[in-house]
C-alpha positions as CSV (number, residue, x, y, z in Angstrom):
1,X,-61.0,-46.5,-25.0
2,X,-61.0,-42.8,-25.7
3,X,-60.9,-42.2,-21.9
4,X,-57.8,-44.3,-21.6
5,X,-56.1,-42.4,-24.5
6,X,-57.0,-39.1,-22.9
7,X,-55.8,-40.2,-19.6
8,X,-52.5,-41.5,-21.1
9,X,-52.0,-38.1,-22.8
10,X,-52.8,-36.3,-19.5
11,X,-50.2,-38.4,-17.7
12,X,-47.5,-37.7,-20.3
13,X,-48.2,-34.0,-20.2
14,X,-48.0,-33.9,-16.4
15,X,-45.0,-36.1,-16.4
16,X,-43.2,-33.6,-18.7
17,X,-44.1,-30.8,-16.5
18,X,-43.0,-32.2,-13.2
19,X,-39.8,-30.5,-11.9
20,X,-36.8,-32.5,-11.1
21,X,-35.7,-31.5,-7.6
22,X,-33.3,-34.0,-6.1
23,X,-32.2,-33.7,-2.6
24,X,-29.2,-31.6,-2.0
25,X,-26.0,-33.6,-1.2
26,X,-25.1,-34.0,2.4
27,X,-21.8,-32.2,3.0
28,X,-20.0,-34.2,5.7
29,X,-16.8,-32.4,6.2
30,X,-13.8,-34.5,7.1
31,X,-11.1,-32.0,6.3
32,X,-7.3,-32.9,6.7
33,X,-6.2,-29.5,5.6
34,X,-2.5,-29.8,4.5
35,X,-1.6,-26.3,3.5
36,X,2.2,-25.5,3.1
37,X,3.5,-23.3,6.0
38,X,3.1,-19.7,5.1
39,X,6.4,-18.2,4.2
40,X,7.4,-14.9,5.7
41,X,6.7,-11.8,3.5
42,X,8.6,-8.7,3.5
43,X,7.0,-5.4,3.1
44,X,9.0,-2.3,2.4
45,X,7.4,0.8,3.6
46,X,9.0,4.1,2.7
47,X,8.7,6.6,5.5
48,X,9.1,10.4,5.1
49,X,9.7,12.6,8.0
50,X,9.8,16.3,8.2
51,X,12.9,17.3,10.3
52,X,12.1,21.0,10.4
53,X,10.8,20.8,14.0
54,X,13.8,18.9,15.1
55,X,16.1,21.4,13.5
56,X,14.4,24.2,15.2
57,X,15.0,22.5,18.5
58,X,18.6,21.9,17.8
59,X,19.2,25.5,16.8
60,X,17.8,26.6,20.2
61,X,20.1,24.2,22.1
62,X,23.3,25.4,20.6
63,X,24.9,28.5,22.0
64,X,24.8,31.7,19.7
65,X,27.9,33.4,21.1
66,X,31.4,32.3,21.7
67,X,34.3,34.4,23.3
68,X,37.6,33.9,24.6
69,X,41.2,35.1,24.3
70,X,44.9,34.7,25.4
71,X,47.0,37.3,27.2
72,X,50.8,36.6,27.3
73,X,53.0,39.5,28.5
74,X,55.1,39.7,25.4
75,X,54.0,39.1,21.9
76,X,50.3,39.4,20.9
77,X,47.5,39.1,23.4
78,X,43.9,39.1,22.2
79,X,40.4,38.7,22.9
80,X,37.7,37.6,20.4
81,X,34.0,37.5,20.1
82,X,32.0,35.3,17.7
83,X,28.2,35.4,17.2
84,X,26.5,33.0,14.9
85,X,23.5,33.3,12.7
86,X,20.8,30.6,12.6
87,X,22.1,27.2,11.5
88,X,21.3,26.2,8.0
89,X,20.6,22.4,7.8
90,X,20.8,20.4,4.6
91,X,20.6,16.8,3.9
92,X,23.2,15.1,1.7
93,X,22.7,11.4,1.2
94,X,23.5,9.7,4.4
95,X,24.9,12.8,6.2
96,X,23.4,15.8,7.6
97,X,25.2,19.1,7.2
98,X,25.1,22.3,9.2
99,X,26.3,25.5,7.8
100,X,26.6,28.5,10.1
101,X,27.5,32.0,9.2
102,X,28.5,34.6,11.7
103,X,30.4,37.8,12.6
104,X,33.4,38.3,14.9
105,X,35.6,40.9,16.3
106,X,39.1,40.9,17.8
107,X,40.9,43.1,20.2
108,X,44.7,42.7,20.3
109,X,47.8,44.4,21.8
110,X,51.5,43.9,21.1
111,X,54.5,43.9,23.4
112,X,58.0,43.4,21.9
113,X,59.4,42.2,25.3
114,X,58.5,41.8,28.9
115,X,61.1,42.0,31.7
116,X,61.0,41.4,35.5
117,X,62.7,44.0,37.8
118,X,63.8,42.9,41.3
119,X,61.5,39.8,41.2
120,X,58.4,41.8,40.3
121,X,55.8,40.6,37.8
122,X,57.0,40.8,34.3
123,X,56.0,44.0,32.5
124,X,56.2,45.4,28.9
125,X,59.4,47.4,28.2
126,X,57.3,49.8,26.4
127,X,53.7,50.8,25.9
128,X,51.6,48.1,24.4
129,X,50.4,48.8,20.8
130,X,46.7,48.0,20.4
131,X,44.8,47.2,17.2
132,X,41.4,45.7,16.5
133,X,39.4,44.0,13.7
134,X,35.5,44.5,13.6
135,X,35.4,47.0,16.4
136,X,34.4,50.5,15.3
137,X,33.7,49.1,11.9
138,X,31.4,46.3,10.6
139,X,32.1,43.0,12.3
140,X,34.0,40.6,10.2
141,X,32.4,37.5,8.7
142,X,33.1,33.9,9.3
143,X,31.7,30.5,8.2
144,X,31.5,27.3,10.2
145,X,30.2,23.9,9.2
146,X,29.6,20.5,10.8
147,X,28.6,17.1,9.5
148,X,26.6,14.5,11.3
149,X,26.3,10.8,10.7
150,X,23.0,9.7,12.1
151,X,21.5,6.2,12.8
152,X,18.7,4.7,14.8
153,X,19.0,2.4,17.8
154,X,16.7,-0.5,18.6
155,X,14.5,1.8,20.7
156,X,14.0,4.1,17.5
157,X,16.1,6.9,19.0
158,X,18.5,8.7,16.8
159,X,22.2,8.2,17.3
160,X,24.7,10.9,16.1
161,X,28.4,11.3,15.4
162,X,29.1,15.0,14.6
163,X,32.4,16.4,13.3
164,X,33.5,20.0,12.8
165,X,34.4,20.3,9.1
166,X,35.4,23.9,8.6
167,X,36.1,27.2,10.3
168,X,36.9,29.8,7.8
169,X,37.2,33.6,8.1
170,X,35.5,35.0,5.1
171,X,36.9,38.5,5.7
172,X,40.2,37.9,7.3
173,X,41.9,39.9,10.0
174,X,45.7,40.4,9.3
175,X,48.2,42.8,10.9
176,X,51.0,43.5,8.5
177,X,52.9,45.7,10.8
178,X,53.8,42.8,13.1
179,X,53.3,40.1,10.4
180,X,50.8,38.7,12.6
181,X,48.1,36.5,11.1
182,X,45.2,37.2,13.4
183,X,42.9,35.1,11.1
184,X,44.8,31.9,11.7
185,X,44.8,32.5,15.4
186,X,41.2,33.3,15.5
187,X,40.2,30.2,13.5
188,X,42.3,27.9,15.8
189,X,40.5,29.5,18.8
190,X,37.1,29.2,17.4
191,X,37.8,25.5,16.4
192,X,38.8,24.9,20.1
193,X,35.5,26.4,21.3
194,X,33.4,24.7,18.8
195,X,34.7,21.2,19.6
196,X,32.2,21.2,22.6
197,X,29.5,22.1,20.0
198,X,29.9,18.7,18.3
199,X,28.7,17.2,21.6
200,X,25.9,19.8,21.8
201,X,24.7,18.8,18.4
202,X,24.9,15.1,19.2
203,X,23.0,15.6,22.4
204,X,20.2,17.6,20.7
205,X,19.9,15.0,17.8
206,X,19.8,12.1,20.1
207,X,16.9,13.6,22.0
208,X,14.9,13.0,18.8
209,X,12.7,9.9,19.3
210,X,11.2,8.3,16.2
211,X,9.2,5.8,18.2
212,X,5.9,7.9,18.2
213,X,6.1,8.2,14.5
214,X,7.0,4.5,14.0
215,X,4.0,3.5,16.4
216,X,1.7,5.4,14.1
217,X,3.2,3.7,11.1
218,X,2.8,0.3,13.0
219,X,-0.8,0.9,13.9
220,X,-1.6,1.9,10.3
221,X,0.1,-1.2,8.8
222,X,-1.4,-3.6,11.4
223,X,-5.0,-2.3,11.2
224,X,-7.5,-4.4,9.1
225,X,-7.7,-3.0,5.5
226,X,-11.4,-3.0,4.2
227,X,-11.4,-4.7,0.8
228,X,-15.0,-3.6,0.0
229,X,-16.8,-6.8,-0.5
230,X,-13.7,-9.2,-0.5
231,X,-13.2,-9.2,3.3
232,X,-10.3,-7.6,5.2
233,X,-6.6,-7.7,4.6
234,X,-4.4,-8.3,7.6
235,X,-0.6,-7.8,7.0
236,X,0.1,-9.4,10.4
237,X,3.4,-7.6,10.8
238,X,5.8,-9.4,13.4
239,X,9.2,-7.7,13.1
240,X,10.5,-4.3,12.0
241,X,13.8,-3.5,10.3
242,X,15.0,-0.1,9.1
243,X,17.3,1.1,6.4
244,X,19.9,3.8,6.8
245,X,18.4,7.3,6.8
246,X,18.8,9.4,3.7
247,X,18.5,13.1,3.7
248,X,17.4,15.7,1.2
249,X,17.0,19.2,2.3
250,X,15.1,19.3,5.7
251,X,13.4,15.9,5.1
252,X,14.6,12.4,6.2
253,X,13.7,9.4,4.1
254,X,14.0,5.9,5.5
255,X,12.6,2.4,4.7
256,X,10.8,0.5,7.4
257,X,10.9,-3.3,6.6
258,X,8.2,-5.5,8.1
259,X,8.3,-9.2,8.4
260,X,4.7,-10.2,7.9
261,X,2.2,-13.0,7.3
262,X,-0.5,-11.4,5.4
263,X,-4.0,-12.9,5.0
264,X,-7.5,-11.9,3.9
265,X,-10.4,-12.8,6.1
266,X,-14.0,-12.3,6.0
267,X,-14.3,-10.3,9.2
268,X,-12.3,-8.6,11.8
269,X,-13.4,-10.8,14.7
270,X,-10.5,-11.7,17.0
271,X,-8.1,-8.8,15.8
272,X,-6.1,-7.4,18.7
273,X,-3.5,-4.6,18.1
274,X,0.0,-5.5,19.3
275,X,2.7,-3.1,20.6
276,X,5.6,-1.9,18.4
277,X,8.4,-4.4,18.7
278,X,12.0,-3.3,19.1
279,X,14.0,-2.8,15.9
280,X,15.4,-5.9,14.3
281,X,18.3,-6.5,12.0
282,X,17.4,-8.7,8.9
283,X,18.1,-8.8,5.3
284,X,15.4,-7.5,2.9
285,X,14.7,-7.1,-0.8
286,X,13.3,-3.9,-2.3
287,X,9.6,-3.5,-2.7
288,X,6.4,-5.2,-1.6
289,X,6.8,-9.1,-1.8
290,X,3.8,-10.8,-0.1
291,X,2.6,-14.3,0.2
292,X,-1.1,-13.8,1.2
293,X,-3.7,-16.2,2.5
294,X,-7.2,-15.5,1.1
295,X,-10.5,-17.1,1.9
296,X,-12.8,-16.4,-0.9
297,X,-16.6,-16.9,-0.6
298,X,-18.1,-19.2,-3.2
299,X,-20.4,-16.4,-4.2
300,X,-17.7,-15.0,-6.5
301,X,-16.9,-18.3,-8.1
302,X,-20.7,-19.0,-8.6
303,X,-21.0,-15.7,-10.4
304,X,-18.3,-16.8,-12.8
305,X,-19.7,-20.2,-13.3
306,X,-23.3,-18.8,-14.0
307,X,-21.8,-16.2,-16.4
308,X,-20.1,-19.1,-18.4
309,X,-22.9,-21.6,-18.3
310,X,-26.2,-19.8,-18.1
311,X,-28.0,-19.9,-21.5
312,X,-26.1,-22.8,-22.8
313,X,-28.3,-25.3,-24.7
314,X,-27.9,-28.8,-25.8
315,X,-30.0,-31.7,-27.1
316,X,-30.1,-35.1,-25.5
317,X,-32.0,-37.8,-27.4
318,X,-34.0,-35.1,-29.2
319,X,-35.0,-33.3,-26.1
320,X,-33.7,-29.7,-25.5
321,X,-31.9,-28.8,-22.2
322,X,-31.1,-25.1,-21.4
323,X,-28.9,-24.4,-18.4
324,X,-29.7,-21.6,-15.9
325,X,-28.1,-20.3,-12.7
326,X,-25.1,-22.1,-11.2
327,X,-24.3,-22.2,-7.5
328,X,-21.3,-23.8,-5.6
329,X,-23.3,-25.5,-2.9
330,X,-20.3,-26.3,-0.7
331,X,-17.3,-28.6,-0.5
332,X,-16.2,-31.6,1.4
333,X,-13.0,-33.6,1.4
334,X,-11.6,-31.2,-1.4
335,X,-14.6,-31.9,-3.7
336,X,-17.0,-29.1,-4.7
337,X,-20.7,-29.6,-5.0
338,X,-22.3,-27.6,-7.8
339,X,-26.0,-26.8,-8.1
340,X,-27.2,-26.2,-11.8
341,X,-30.8,-25.0,-12.6
342,X,-32.1,-26.0,-16.1
343,X,-35.2,-25.8,-18.3
344,X,-36.4,-27.1,-21.6
345,X,-38.2,-30.5,-22.0
346,X,-37.8,-30.7,-18.3
347,X,-37.3,-28.1,-15.5
348,X,-35.5,-28.4,-12.4
349,X,-32.2,-28.7,-10.5
350,X,-29.3,-31.1,-10.7
351,X,-26.3,-31.4,-8.4
352,X,-22.8,-32.3,-9.6
353,X,-19.7,-33.0,-7.7
354,X,-16.0,-32.7,-8.7
355,X,-12.4,-32.0,-7.4
356,X,-11.0,-28.7,-8.6
357,X,-7.7,-28.9,-10.5
358,X,-5.7,-25.7,-10.4
359,X,-3.3,-24.8,-13.2
360,X,-0.9,-22.3,-11.7
361,X,0.6,-21.3,-15.0
362,X,-2.8,-20.5,-16.6
363,X,-4.4,-19.4,-13.4
364,X,-7.3,-21.7,-14.3
365,X,-9.6,-24.0,-12.3
366,X,-11.1,-27.1,-14.0
367,X,-13.1,-30.1,-13.0
368,X,-11.8,-33.3,-14.8
369,X,-13.9,-35.6,-12.8
370,X,-17.1,-33.7,-12.6
371,X,-20.1,-36.0,-12.5
372,X,-23.7,-36.3,-11.1
373,X,-24.1,-36.4,-7.5
374,X,-25.5,-39.8,-6.1
375,X,-28.9,-38.3,-5.2
376,X,-29.2,-36.7,-8.7
377,X,-28.5,-39.9,-10.3
378,X,-31.2,-41.5,-8.4
379,X,-33.7,-38.9,-9.1
380,X,-32.8,-38.8,-12.9
381,X,-33.2,-42.5,-13.2
382,X,-36.7,-42.4,-11.6
383,X,-38.1,-39.5,-13.6
384,X,-35.9,-38.4,-16.4
385,X,-33.5,-41.2,-17.3
386,X,-32.7,-39.5,-20.7
387,X,-31.0,-36.7,-18.8
388,X,-28.7,-39.1,-17.1
389,X,-26.3,-38.8,-20.0
390,X,-22.5,-38.3,-20.4
391,X,-23.2,-35.4,-22.9
392,X,-24.5,-33.3,-20.0
393,X,-21.6,-33.9,-17.7
394,X,-19.0,-33.5,-20.6
395,X,-20.7,-30.2,-21.5
396,X,-20.6,-28.8,-18.0
397,X,-17.1,-30.1,-17.4
398,X,-15.8,-28.1,-20.4
399,X,-17.9,-25.0,-19.4
400,X,-16.8,-25.1,-15.8
401,X,-13.2,-24.1,-16.6
402,X,-12.8,-20.9,-14.6
403,X,-10.3,-18.3,-15.7
404,X,-9.3,-16.5,-12.4
405,X,-7.4,-13.7,-14.2
406,X,-10.6,-11.5,-14.2
407,X,-11.2,-12.2,-10.5
408,X,-7.6,-11.4,-9.6
409,X,-7.8,-8.2,-11.6
410,X,-11.0,-7.1,-9.8
411,X,-9.2,-8.1,-6.4
412,X,-6.1,-6.1,-7.5
413,X,-8.2,-3.0,-8.2
414,X,-9.8,-3.3,-4.8
415,X,-6.6,-3.7,-3.0
416,X,-5.0,-0.8,-4.8
417,X,-7.9,1.5,-3.8
418,X,-7.7,0.2,-0.2
419,X,-4.0,0.8,0.0
420,X,-4.3,4.5,-0.7
421,X,-5.8,7.1,1.7
422,X,-5.5,8.7,5.1
423,X,-5.3,5.9,7.7
424,X,-5.0,8.3,10.7
425,X,-4.9,12.0,11.1
426,X,-2.0,13.3,9.1
427,X,-0.8,9.8,8.2
428,X,-1.3,8.7,4.5
429,X,-0.8,5.2,3.1
430,X,0.0,4.9,-0.6
431,X,0.4,1.6,-2.4
432,X,-0.1,-0.2,-5.6
433,X,-0.1,-4.0,-6.6
434,X,2.1,-4.6,-9.7
435,X,1.4,-8.3,-10.0
436,X,-0.7,-10.8,-8.5
437,X,-1.2,-14.5,-8.9
438,X,-2.5,-17.6,-7.2
439,X,0.0,-20.2,-6.1
440,X,-2.3,-22.6,-4.5
441,X,-6.0,-23.6,-3.8
442,X,-7.9,-25.8,-1.3
443,X,-11.6,-26.1,-1.3
444,X,-13.1,-25.8,2.2
445,X,-16.8,-26.2,3.2
446,X,-17.9,-22.6,2.9
447,X,-15.1,-20.9,0.9
448,X,-12.1,-21.5,-1.3
449,X,-8.6,-21.2,0.4
450,X,-6.1,-19.6,-1.9
451,X,-2.5,-18.6,-1.3
452,X,-1.6,-15.6,-3.5
453,X,1.8,-14.0,-4.4
454,X,1.7,-10.3,-5.1
455,X,4.4,-7.7,-5.6
456,X,4.1,-4.0,-5.5
457,X,4.8,-0.9,-3.4
458,X,3.6,0.3,0.0
459,X,4.4,3.6,1.6
460,X,3.6,5.9,4.6
461,X,3.8,9.6,4.5
462,X,3.6,11.7,7.7
């Protein structure tokens, strides 16, 4: 009898120590992924371009000296010479201004009347009276200014329309003896001469090709952005639009607008650079407004679940249960399989299955139908029927509510860091995400698909 009692106690002890390890659920994937078509996102990329090298080239192209004159027999005949200083460029909103100071002289002579004798060429009836300005004395001063309206064609070359704004003699040349306003005559002559300079300026500006700079910008935007543990962000730009150019000093500011289909992938397999497309014309809003598709590994969600569940305790029919590590085992047909370790009266593993429900307003995932997996039910009924209890599933169901705000905040910090830095030699990307939220989720076999909306800023500096 004593032997039977000892044997019974031994069996009981051994039974209590046996680990419960049901078979993992078989994940048979029959996905019919019905994800709404990704809407186009518009990314506004401010571009800053130093125009000083282009100004230097334009300065070399435009003549530095202008001369001419008029030589009637009677009245005033004259010659003039104008030499300009280097052109001073300045941006003013949507216009580019050119201010030129220079020096001039005039040589003039006066004949009161010319006559022709016996068919000979007309001659002055008296000796011509000569006078000068800026000869034998410091040359007189003059100011000239132009204004250009500049655009960009579909091939990223500048277009220009330049107009002469002002020709002004700062130190005039007036001859009171003959009541002759040499200043006005000079200004008219210089204006005639400088009309051709309008075309010279346009020609020099239209030699400027922004395509190399835009190709650098395109390559920087198109390249995968390493998100340090979250995979790689691909902006997937398709079209490029451009704002009007704005000027300040010797710097041009413009906004490149990209129509894009951003996504986050786990690797860069299959990435192929594409050539810069021609400039398009489409309406845009300010800022960075992105609908981004993200494939998030279950590791991150498993970490969140473990943090919220590990260490929780409960009693079922007088027996203690302590929950341990939690792992999302995989998903099939939109249902997640969750593995939970436990200890206490018994030790082992259980598997649960449930369909995640996403609350977009609260950015929260819950599992309202979470229940034991079929194979776990079978194992519990055989070896620990007392564990097969709604108290367990209800407790885990409540604890499995995942607040994704923290995950999104970590992701936002990573994106911010990845959007700032030198992306190519002399090309710097700057960016910041202002707001980010999940619109839609879909559980896949090995990762959670999420469509994310984000707003912020993105810029390129060269």
